[in-house]
Residue, then its C-alpha position, 0 to 999 in steps of 0.5 A: m506439101e511441106v510440114d513443120a509440125y504435126p498434131n499429137g496423133v498424126p503418123s508423121w514418120v516412117d523408116l525402113g529397117t533393113s539388113d542391107l542398108p547399101k542396097a536399099r539406099a541405091f533401090y530407094s534413090d533410084l526410085f523416088g529420086w531420094s538424097i540419101e547419105e550414110g548415116p553417122p557411126e554414133a546412129g547406127g548408120y541410121s539414113i535420112a532421106e531427103l527430097r529438096g533438102r527436106p526429110v521424107a524418110g529413115l532407112g536403119p539396121q533391121q532390129n529384128p529377125g525376119p524379112p526388112y519392114w517399114t515402121v509408121y511413127m505416130n507424132v505425140d506430145s509425150a512418148d511416156a504419157t502415150a506408152t502408159a496409155i497404150t498398156d492402160n488399153g490393152g496394147q504392148v510396149f516393146m521398147p520403152p520411150f528413149d530418147v535419140m540424141d537431140v532429135g527426139r524421144m520414142a518408143i516401139a508399141a503394139d496394139p491389142t491385135g499385134a500390130a507395131f507402130g512407133l511413137w515420136e515425141p519430136k525435139q529437133h526432128k519434126g518428122a516428114g517435111i514433105v508429104n502427099e507429093p510424089n515420092t513421099f509419104s502419104w497414108a498409113e493403113l492398119v490391116t489387122d483380123g481385129v479391126e473391131a478390137a483396134k477401133p477403140f484402142y486407138t481413140s483411147v490412145f491417140g483420140w481418133t474417131a472411126e468413119t467406116y464405109g461398107e460392110g463386111a470384108g470390104a468395109y474400110t475405116e477411116a481414121k480422123l482427128g476432127d475433120r481431117s483422115v489421118a490413117g486406115i484401118m482394114a481387115r486382112p484380105p485373103t490374099y494377105p500371106a498368112e504367115a504376115p502378121n497384123s501390121w501397119g503399111v505405108y504408102f508413097t505417092v507417084t505420078d504413075t502407078d503403073e510405070a513405079a511397079a515396072r521401076i521397082n521391078e527392073l530394080g530388083g524388087s517386085t510386084f505382089v498386087p498388080p496396080m489396081d484402080i481404087e476409090p482413091g486412085r490408083f495402088a499397087v502392093v510391092r517388095d523391094p529387094a530385100g522383101a519390105f512391103f509398101h505401096v505406091i499410089t497415085m491419087k485422083e485428088p491430091r491429098g491436103 
């Protein structure tokens, strides 16, 4: 599905922060068929991954210590106004809004449970140009030990409503803008590493989850949660060779 613009509050971009950009470019190019050219020096080597000539994800130098990580960015009409709303509602702004050349204005923040995410106010760069197709970003999911604290925060900041299915530890919340599901929220499962922070995770659609997991291992990555069936389809939790977590999923029905 090709996309040219995103409404306020919709996850619109994902990027990887890693200490080894050449290795990351090779891994994700082999895995997803992305075309990734080394970024310009003035952008710190930040690279845009493309599919069919359209941007689908970013890869850049890691800014924080620890393992590499994927970051989810929410499209916003105003990064400055949203940053103010984040602090007014109990969140934190780690990196105040700033201009990224002529492509957009961004910030890095965290919700009251400590889960970090980005804000993206688009200018020349509108976000992912293809989503919900094989080898592209398809879902963002918050895993946190503070689900009930997270829900009102995201409602106040982005206008999301929350629709929860199930009860107890197995409950799953879909964040919605109107009738559109835009993200998921769930409690930390028992398999979640104790040392891992509350965080936003990214899902990439693939044509065959089992084949993708096998290919990830062949390319030097690893499987954290083996392929398994869930209500929307079949998914796995995996790591790239440097240790960055992400998800792959084959949907029963294509997402719109």
